C-alpha positions as CSV (number, residue, x, y, z in Angstrom):
1,X,-48.2,-27.0,0.2
2,X,-45.5,-24.7,-1.1
3,X,-45.7,-23.6,-4.8
4,X,-43.5,-21.2,-6.8
5,X,-45.3,-18.3,-8.4
6,X,-43.2,-16.1,-10.8
7,X,-44.4,-12.7,-12.1
8,X,-42.5,-10.4,-14.5
9,X,-43.1,-6.7,-15.1
10,X,-41.9,-5.6,-18.5
11,X,-39.8,-2.5,-18.3
12,X,-38.1,-0.3,-21.0
13,X,-34.8,-1.8,-22.2
14,X,-32.6,0.9,-20.5
15,X,-34.1,0.1,-17.1
16,X,-33.3,-3.6,-17.5
17,X,-29.7,-3.2,-16.4
18,X,-28.0,-3.9,-13.1
19,X,-29.0,-5.2,-9.8
20,X,-28.5,-7.4,-6.8
21,X,-32.1,-8.4,-6.9
22,X,-32.4,-10.0,-10.4
23,X,-33.8,-13.5,-10.8
24,X,-35.2,-16.0,-13.3
25,X,-38.7,-15.0,-14.5
26,X,-41.5,-15.7,-16.9
27,X,-43.3,-13.0,-18.8
28,X,-46.7,-11.8,-17.5
29,X,-48.8,-8.7,-18.3
30,X,-47.6,-5.4,-16.9
31,X,-50.6,-5.0,-14.7
32,X,-49.8,-8.1,-12.7
33,X,-47.0,-6.6,-10.8
34,X,-46.9,-3.0,-9.6
35,X,-43.5,-1.4,-9.0
36,X,-42.3,-1.3,-5.5
37,X,-42.4,2.1,-3.9
38,X,-40.4,2.9,-0.7
39,X,-42.4,4.1,2.2
40,X,-41.5,7.2,4.2
41,X,-40.5,4.9,7.1
42,X,-37.8,3.3,4.8
43,X,-36.2,6.6,4.3
44,X,-36.2,7.3,8.1
45,X,-34.6,3.9,8.7
46,X,-32.0,4.6,6.1
47,X,-31.4,8.0,7.7
48,X,-30.7,6.4,11.1
49,X,-28.3,3.9,9.5
50,X,-26.5,6.8,7.8
51,X,-26.2,8.7,11.0
52,X,-24.8,5.6,12.8
53,X,-22.3,5.2,9.9
54,X,-21.2,8.8,10.4
55,X,-20.5,8.2,14.1
56,X,-18.7,4.9,13.3
57,X,-16.2,6.5,11.1
58,X,-15.8,9.6,13.3
59,X,-14.6,7.2,16.1
60,X,-12.4,5.3,13.6
61,X,-10.4,8.4,12.7
62,X,-10.0,10.1,16.1
63,X,-6.5,8.5,16.6
64,X,-5.1,9.8,13.3
65,X,-6.4,13.3,14.2
66,X,-4.3,13.5,17.4
67,X,-1.6,11.0,16.5
68,X,1.3,13.2,17.5
69,X,-0.2,13.7,21.0
70,X,-0.7,10.0,21.4
71,X,2.8,9.2,20.2
72,X,4.2,11.6,22.9
73,X,1.9,10.4,25.6
74,X,2.6,6.7,25.2
75,X,6.2,7.2,23.8
76,X,5.5,5.5,20.5
77,X,7.8,5.6,17.4
78,X,6.5,5.5,13.9
79,X,6.2,1.7,13.9
80,X,4.3,1.7,17.2
81,X,1.9,4.4,16.0
82,X,1.3,2.5,12.8
83,X,0.6,-0.7,14.8
84,X,-2.1,1.1,16.8
85,X,-4.2,1.5,13.7
86,X,-3.2,-2.0,12.5
87,X,-4.6,-3.6,15.7
88,X,-7.9,-1.8,15.1
89,X,-8.2,-3.0,11.5
90,X,-7.1,-6.5,12.3
91,X,-9.8,-7.0,14.9
92,X,-12.3,-5.3,12.6
93,X,-11.6,-7.6,9.7
94,X,-11.4,-10.8,11.7
95,X,-14.8,-10.0,13.3
96,X,-16.4,-9.1,10.0
97,X,-17.0,-12.7,8.7
98,X,-18.6,-13.7,12.0
99,X,-21.1,-10.9,11.8
100,X,-21.6,-11.5,8.1
101,X,-22.6,-15.1,8.9
102,X,-24.9,-14.0,11.7
103,X,-26.3,-11.2,9.6
104,X,-27.5,-13.7,6.9
105,X,-29.1,-15.9,9.6
106,X,-30.0,-13.8,12.7
107,X,-31.9,-10.7,13.7
108,X,-29.9,-7.8,12.2
109,X,-31.3,-5.1,14.4
110,X,-30.1,-6.8,17.6
111,X,-26.6,-7.3,16.1
112,X,-26.4,-3.6,15.0
113,X,-27.5,-2.4,18.5
114,X,-25.1,-4.6,20.3
115,X,-22.2,-3.4,18.1
116,X,-22.9,0.3,18.7
117,X,-23.3,-0.2,22.4
118,X,-20.0,-2.2,22.6
119,X,-17.7,0.2,20.7
120,X,-19.2,3.3,22.4
121,X,-18.5,1.9,25.9
122,X,-15.0,0.8,25.0
123,X,-14.1,4.1,23.4
124,X,-15.2,6.0,26.5
125,X,-13.2,3.7,28.7
126,X,-10.1,4.2,26.6
127,X,-10.0,7.9,27.5
128,X,-9.0,7.1,31.0
129,X,-6.0,4.8,30.3
130,X,-2.7,5.8,32.1
131,X,0.4,6.5,30.0
132,X,2.2,3.5,31.6
133,X,-0.4,1.1,30.2
134,X,-0.2,1.6,26.5
135,X,-1.0,-2.1,25.9
136,X,-4.4,-1.5,27.3
137,X,-4.9,1.4,24.8
138,X,-3.9,-1.0,22.0
139,X,-6.4,-3.6,23.3
140,X,-9.2,-1.0,23.5
141,X,-8.7,0.0,19.9
142,X,-8.9,-3.7,18.9
143,X,-12.2,-4.1,20.8
144,X,-13.6,-1.0,19.1
145,X,-12.8,-2.6,15.8
146,X,-14.9,-5.6,16.7
147,X,-17.9,-3.4,17.5
148,X,-17.5,-1.5,14.3
149,X,-17.4,-4.6,12.2
150,X,-20.9,-5.6,13.4
151,X,-22.3,-2.4,11.9
152,X,-20.3,-2.0,8.7
153,X,-21.1,-5.6,7.6
154,X,-24.8,-5.5,8.1
155,X,-26.1,-2.0,7.6
156,X,-25.6,-1.9,3.8
157,X,-27.7,-5.0,3.3
158,X,-30.7,-3.5,5.1
159,X,-30.6,-0.5,2.8
160,X,-30.3,-2.8,-0.2
161,X,-33.4,-4.6,1.0
162,X,-35.4,-1.4,1.5
163,X,-35.0,0.1,-2.0
164,X,-35.3,-0.9,-5.6
165,X,-32.4,-0.4,-8.1
166,X,-32.7,3.3,-8.9
167,X,-33.3,4.3,-5.3
168,X,-31.0,1.6,-4.0
169,X,-28.0,3.1,-5.8
170,X,-28.9,6.6,-4.6
171,X,-29.4,5.5,-1.0
172,X,-26.2,3.5,-0.9
173,X,-24.4,6.5,-2.3
174,X,-25.8,8.6,0.6
175,X,-24.8,5.9,3.1
176,X,-21.2,5.8,1.8
177,X,-20.9,9.5,1.6
178,X,-20.8,9.3,5.4
179,X,-17.6,7.3,5.3
180,X,-15.4,10.2,4.1
181,X,-17.6,12.7,5.9
182,X,-17.3,10.8,9.2
183,X,-13.6,10.3,8.6
184,X,-13.1,14.0,8.1
185,X,-15.2,14.9,11.1
186,X,-13.1,12.5,13.2
187,X,-10.0,14.5,12.4
188,X,-11.9,17.8,13.1
189,X,-13.4,16.5,16.4
190,X,-10.1,15.1,17.7
191,X,-8.0,18.2,16.9
192,X,-10.8,20.6,18.0
193,X,-11.3,18.9,21.4
194,X,-7.5,18.7,22.0
195,X,-7.1,22.4,21.2
196,X,-10.2,23.4,23.3
197,X,-9.4,21.4,26.4
198,X,-5.6,21.1,26.2
199,X,-6.1,17.4,26.8
200,X,-6.4,14.9,23.8
201,X,-8.3,12.4,26.0
202,X,-11.5,14.4,25.6
203,X,-11.6,13.5,22.0
204,X,-12.6,10.0,23.0
205,X,-15.5,11.2,25.2
206,X,-17.7,12.8,22.5
207,X,-18.4,9.9,20.1
208,X,-19.7,7.6,22.8
209,X,-22.4,10.2,23.5
210,X,-23.3,10.4,19.8
211,X,-23.2,6.6,19.7
212,X,-25.8,6.5,22.5
213,X,-28.1,8.7,20.5
214,X,-27.6,6.4,17.5
215,X,-28.5,3.4,19.6
216,X,-31.7,5.1,20.9
217,X,-32.8,6.0,17.3
218,X,-32.0,2.4,16.2
219,X,-34.3,1.0,18.9
220,X,-37.1,3.4,18.1
221,X,-37.0,3.5,14.3
222,X,-35.7,0.3,12.9
223,X,-38.2,-2.5,12.9
224,X,-37.5,-5.5,15.1
225,X,-37.3,-7.7,12.0
226,X,-36.1,-6.0,8.9
227,X,-37.6,-7.3,5.7
228,X,-35.0,-9.2,3.7
229,X,-35.5,-9.6,0.0
230,X,-34.7,-13.1,-1.1
231,X,-35.5,-15.3,-4.0
232,X,-38.6,-16.2,-2.0
233,X,-40.1,-12.7,-2.1
234,X,-38.6,-9.8,-4.0
235,X,-39.3,-6.7,-6.1
236,X,-37.1,-6.9,-9.1
237,X,-37.0,-3.5,-10.7
238,X,-33.5,-3.8,-11.8
239,X,-34.1,-6.5,-14.4
240,X,-37.7,-5.4,-14.8
241,X,-39.2,-8.3,-12.8
242,X,-41.1,-9.1,-9.7
243,X,-40.8,-12.6,-8.3
244,X,-43.1,-13.8,-5.5
245,X,-42.2,-17.3,-4.4
246,X,-42.7,-19.7,-1.5
247,X,-40.0,-22.2,-2.2
248,X,-40.2,-25.9,-1.3
249,X,-37.9,-26.9,1.5
250,X,-34.7,-28.5,0.2
251,X,-35.0,-27.3,-3.4
252,X,-31.6,-26.7,-4.9
253,X,-30.5,-23.1,-4.7
254,X,-33.1,-22.1,-2.2
255,X,-32.1,-24.0,1.0
256,X,-29.7,-22.9,3.6
257,X,-26.0,-23.3,2.9
258,X,-23.0,-23.4,5.1
259,X,-20.6,-20.5,5.4
260,X,-17.9,-22.5,3.6
261,X,-20.2,-23.3,0.7
262,X,-21.0,-19.6,0.4
263,X,-17.3,-18.6,0.4
264,X,-16.5,-21.3,-2.2
265,X,-19.2,-20.0,-4.4
266,X,-18.0,-16.4,-4.1
267,X,-14.4,-17.4,-4.9
268,X,-15.6,-18.7,-8.3
269,X,-17.1,-15.3,-9.0
270,X,-14.3,-13.5,-10.9
271,X,-16.0,-10.1,-10.8
272,X,-16.3,-10.4,-7.0
273,X,-12.7,-11.6,-6.7
274,X,-11.1,-9.0,-8.9
275,X,-13.2,-6.1,-7.6
276,X,-12.3,-7.2,-4.1
277,X,-8.6,-7.1,-4.9
278,X,-9.1,-3.6,-6.5
279,X,-10.8,-2.5,-3.3
280,X,-7.9,-4.0,-1.3
281,X,-5.5,-1.7,-3.1
282,X,-7.8,1.2,-2.5
283,X,-8.0,0.3,1.2
284,X,-4.2,0.1,1.4
285,X,-3.7,3.6,0.1
286,X,-6.6,5.0,2.1
287,X,-5.4,3.5,5.3
288,X,-1.8,4.8,4.9
289,X,-3.0,8.3,3.9
290,X,-5.6,8.4,6.8
291,X,-3.0,7.8,9.5
292,X,0.1,9.5,8.2
293,X,-0.8,12.5,6.1
294,X,-1.2,15.0,9.0
295,X,2.2,13.9,10.5
296,X,3.8,13.9,7.1
297,X,2.7,17.5,6.5
298,X,3.9,18.5,9.9
299,X,7.4,17.1,9.1
300,X,7.4,18.9,5.7
301,X,6.6,22.2,7.5
302,X,9.4,21.5,10.0
303,X,11.9,21.1,7.0
304,X,10.6,24.3,5.4
305,X,10.9,26.2,8.8
306,X,7.2,27.0,8.8
307,X,6.6,25.6,12.3
308,X,8.6,24.9,15.4
309,X,9.1,21.4,17.0
310,X,6.2,20.4,19.2
311,X,7.3,20.4,22.9
312,X,3.9,21.2,24.5
313,X,1.3,18.9,26.1
314,X,-1.0,19.4,23.1
315,X,0.5,19.9,19.7
316,X,-0.8,22.2,16.9
317,X,-3.4,20.3,15.0
318,X,-4.1,22.6,12.1
319,X,-3.0,20.0,9.6
320,X,-5.6,17.6,11.0
321,X,-8.3,20.2,10.7
322,X,-7.4,21.0,7.1
323,X,-7.0,17.4,6.1
324,X,-10.3,16.6,7.8
325,X,-12.0,19.4,5.8
326,X,-10.5,18.0,2.6
327,X,-11.6,14.5,3.4
328,X,-15.2,15.7,4.0
329,X,-15.4,17.9,0.9
330,X,-13.7,15.4,-1.5
331,X,-15.7,12.5,0.0
332,X,-19.1,14.1,-0.7
333,X,-18.1,15.3,-4.1
334,X,-16.4,12.0,-5.0
335,X,-19.2,9.7,-4.0
336,X,-21.9,11.8,-5.6
337,X,-19.9,12.2,-8.8
338,X,-19.0,8.5,-8.9
339,X,-22.7,7.5,-8.5
340,X,-23.9,10.0,-11.2
341,X,-21.2,9.1,-13.7
342,X,-21.9,5.4,-13.2
343,X,-25.6,6.0,-13.7
344,X,-25.1,7.8,-17.0
345,X,-22.4,5.5,-18.4
346,X,-24.3,2.3,-17.6
347,X,-26.8,3.3,-20.3
348,X,-24.1,3.1,-23.0
349,X,-21.7,0.6,-21.5
350,X,-22.5,-2.4,-19.3
351,X,-18.9,-2.4,-18.1
352,X,-19.0,1.2,-16.9
353,X,-18.7,0.5,-13.2
354,X,-15.3,-1.3,-13.2
355,X,-13.9,1.0,-15.8
356,X,-14.8,4.1,-13.7
357,X,-13.1,2.4,-10.7
358,X,-10.0,1.7,-12.7
359,X,-9.6,5.2,-14.1
360,X,-10.1,6.8,-10.7
361,X,-7.4,4.5,-9.2
362,X,-4.9,5.4,-11.9
363,X,-5.6,9.2,-11.5
364,X,-5.4,9.0,-7.7
365,X,-2.0,7.3,-7.9
366,X,-0.7,10.0,-10.2
367,X,-2.0,12.8,-7.9
368,X,-0.4,11.1,-4.8
369,X,3.0,10.9,-6.5
370,X,2.9,14.6,-7.4
371,X,1.9,15.5,-3.8
372,X,4.9,13.6,-2.5
373,X,7.3,15.2,-4.9
374,X,6.2,18.8,-4.2
375,X,5.9,18.4,-0.4
376,X,9.3,19.7,0.5
377,X,8.8,22.9,-1.5
378,X,5.1,23.8,-1.4
379,X,2.6,22.8,1.3
380,X,-0.2,24.4,-0.6
381,X,0.4,22.3,-3.7
382,X,0.7,19.2,-1.5
383,X,-2.7,19.9,-0.1
384,X,-4.1,20.4,-3.6
385,X,-2.9,17.1,-5.0
386,X,-3.7,15.2,-1.9
387,X,-7.3,16.6,-2.3
388,X,-7.5,15.4,-5.9
389,X,-6.1,12.0,-4.9
390,X,-8.7,11.6,-2.2
391,X,-11.4,12.8,-4.6
392,X,-10.6,10.1,-7.1
393,X,-10.5,7.4,-4.3
394,X,-13.9,8.5,-3.0
395,X,-15.4,8.0,-6.5
396,X,-15.2,4.3,-5.9
397,X,-17.0,3.9,-2.5
398,X,-20.6,3.4,-3.7
399,X,-19.7,2.0,-7.1
400,X,-17.6,-0.9,-5.7
401,X,-20.5,-1.9,-3.4
402,X,-23.0,-1.7,-6.2
403,X,-20.8,-4.1,-8.2
404,X,-20.9,-6.6,-5.3
405,X,-24.7,-6.2,-4.9
406,X,-25.4,-7.1,-8.5
407,X,-22.9,-9.9,-9.1
408,X,-23.7,-11.7,-5.8
409,X,-27.1,-13.3,-5.1
410,X,-29.0,-11.6,-2.2
411,X,-28.8,-14.6,0.2
412,X,-25.0,-14.4,0.1
413,X,-24.6,-10.6,0.2
414,X,-23.9,-10.2,4.0
415,X,-21.3,-13.0,3.6
416,X,-19.9,-11.4,0.5
417,X,-19.5,-8.0,2.2
418,X,-17.9,-9.6,5.2
419,X,-15.5,-11.6,3.0
420,X,-14.7,-8.4,1.1
421,X,-14.0,-6.6,4.4
422,X,-11.8,-9.4,5.6
423,X,-9.6,-9.5,2.4
424,X,-9.5,-5.8,1.7
425,X,-8.4,-5.0,5.3
426,X,-6.2,-8.0,5.8
427,X,-4.1,-7.2,2.7
428,X,-5.0,-3.5,2.7
429,X,-5.3,-1.0,5.5
430,X,-4.6,-3.5,8.3
431,X,-1.0,-3.6,7.3
432,X,-0.3,-0.3,5.4
433,X,-0.1,2.0,8.4
434,X,2.3,-0.3,10.3
435,X,4.3,-1.1,7.1
436,X,4.7,2.6,6.3
437,X,5.8,3.1,10.0
438,X,8.4,0.4,10.2
439,X,9.9,1.4,6.8
440,X,10.1,4.9,8.1
441,X,11.8,3.7,11.3
442,X,14.3,1.6,9.3
443,X,15.2,4.5,7.1
444,X,15.7,6.8,10.1
445,X,17.8,4.2,11.8
446,X,20.3,4.1,8.9
447,X,20.7,7.9,8.7
448,X,21.5,10.8,11.0
449,X,18.8,12.0,13.3
450,X,17.4,15.2,11.8
451,X,14.1,16.8,10.7
452,X,15.2,16.3,7.1
453,X,15.6,12.6,7.4
454,X,12.4,12.4,9.5
455,X,10.6,13.9,6.6
456,X,12.3,11.9,3.9
457,X,11.7,8.6,5.8
458,X,7.9,9.1,5.4
459,X,8.2,10.4,1.9
460,X,10.1,7.4,0.7
461,X,7.7,5.0,2.5
462,X,4.7,6.7,0.9
463,X,6.0,5.9,-2.6
464,X,4.8,2.3,-2.1
465,X,1.2,3.6,-2.1
466,X,1.6,4.9,-5.6
467,X,2.5,1.5,-7.0
468,X,-0.3,-0.2,-5.0
469,X,-2.8,2.3,-6.5
470,X,-1.7,1.3,-10.0
471,X,-2.2,-2.4,-9.1
472,X,-5.7,-1.6,-7.9
473,X,-6.6,0.1,-11.1
474,X,-5.4,-3.0,-13.0
475,X,-7.6,-5.3,-11.0
476,X,-10.6,-3.2,-11.7
477,X,-9.8,-3.4,-15.4
478,X,-9.8,-7.2,-15.0
479,X,-13.2,-7.0,-13.4
480,X,-14.6,-5.4,-16.6
481,X,-13.8,-8.7,-18.5
482,X,-16.1,-10.8,-16.3
483,X,-18.8,-8.3,-15.1
484,X,-21.5,-9.1,-17.7
485,X,-21.3,-12.8,-17.3
486,X,-21.3,-12.8,-13.5
487,X,-24.2,-10.3,-13.4
488,X,-26.3,-12.6,-15.6
489,X,-25.5,-15.6,-13.5
490,X,-26.4,-13.7,-10.3
491,X,-29.7,-12.8,-11.9
492,X,-30.6,-16.5,-12.3
């Protein structure tokens, strides 16, 4: 027979706060339920997942790091260059719901391993594509996006299952630090390999080797069946509870649900909906900056007469190196600062997380606007304000994910992450690189061909990102109106 047994561990009031693992409980003595303590193996598993996340995003941002070389090789305009990144994101986001569904129902280790193997092989193969077959290069980037989706959708849920609330927030922060760090290293790797070898193709031959190492570590370290915390068996440190249950088959709320039912339930969760729209605006801005900033800076330097037009096989990639370094530094600082500020403010304000995200989006939009204005007169100030803009964007990475994990029930978390990936990329960075590119092309087509108009075309296109950033901040403000109610509902 199956019976429900519910145990509660009473914790101090300031510890009964947030969490993805809250549930309905009945009070029992403190001695009945010891607090969960992560084993050393849990930290090793998390370390392997963080390393694989690093490689994932290094591969993601190789193309922006050598965009000028790729444009010359395949003879692409701004619209075509933007479409290259858009194809990657489209395939990534369309594959995410599939892997989210599988991640909630199938062996997550196998899915992760298959994804890493797939994108590594495709990336290696793309380095041998001839200049006459640009469509194959576009196709290869789309296939890499599919492999990347399998990892980004599932890995955070494993970390969430391994650690209780205090450690969970910290470990998710570490995991998400590797997004900007990996992105920055992607720029550095691409530009460094292009400079060292004189051939940009070698940039696509390093990450597959690093991916192979990640796959070996995954096989050796991550258990075949990763423990999933569900309503049936869970340590609930966030609300101060521990629930141990063997649910009866078919009991409402504990049986299996279809993907459509899960999505419908998530669409009724206003905190999830609004924070996802805020993340979408953040993704729009991040995607546009990630692809176009090095080329924008190059054109600004041309206008100022600081560099000569690139007529060589491999162009000067110093802007990619500097921007990569900025991305790494601001990413680490932003994620750590965001997690720490959120941890402190939660003690005095239950709406702290969405308010932090809103403030950071508004400040980022302001910094980006100033960077665009001063670009034609001062490259140094442009770098400074781009750095501050990226810093404020990075503050949100771990905080937004933490919001999702405590307003969505654990059995729907992989689906929720996948749906969030789908929406944020569909309306965000899937279109922003291409949209910026085609607007730039349209402006150039209506004006004389010159370095000045080449610069202005990107500058005017980037203004859109400022307004999108303000919209994102507004959606995070709306999240704050629903966050407490939705958190309590998820805890039940």
